[in-house]
N, C-alpha and C positions, 0 to 999 in steps of 0.2 A: 504491500501500499507506499502512495507516495507520502513524501511529508507534505507539511502545511505551507511554509514556503517553497518546496514545486510543484507544488498546484498554484500560491498565488503568482509562480516567475509562470506558469505556460500559462496561468488567464490574462496574465498582461501582453505577451508577449502575443498569443490572439488575439487580444484586442489592437495590437498595431499594425499586424502581417494582415490580416484581414481585411479593410479601411483600403488599404496599402493597396489588395491584388485585386480589391476592385475598382482602384482606379488607376493603376496601369494597364484594366480588362477594355478600359470606356476608352480614356487614351487610343487604346491601339484599335476597336474600332471607329471611332473621331476617323481616325489617320488612315483606315482602310476606304470606311463610305461617309463620310464630316453629311454628305445631304440627310439622310438617314438616319445616323444619331443625332445630326440638330433633331431635324423631324420626332424623335420619338419622347424626346430630352422636349419641347416646346411640349407636348400633351400634359406636362408634370405641374401641375399647381404650382406655379413659383415658379415657372419655366424658364421667364425670361431673364431674373439674374442667371445660373447659369450660362446660359447663352448668350449672354454680354460679356464672363468672361472668359468663355470661350471666345470668340471674336477680340480678344484683349491678347490672349493667347494666340489667336493665330497672326498676329501682326511681327508679334515677337520671330517666331522662327523660323527659320530661313527653309526655304525652298518651299514655301507654303503660296499657294492665289487664289 
């Protein structure tokens, strides 16, 4: 049986890793299919805020038009 310290460490590492994996998958999808990804995000409540962030990120990244 895992000790309490090991359980807490695993919980914290999962708490950090899962959102990072979701963000990586989202950015990969956005890179492959930007129009479809933006349409998908735009359907969410308050979807205009992530779309504004994607537009700013698009200006920063090289090689995107």
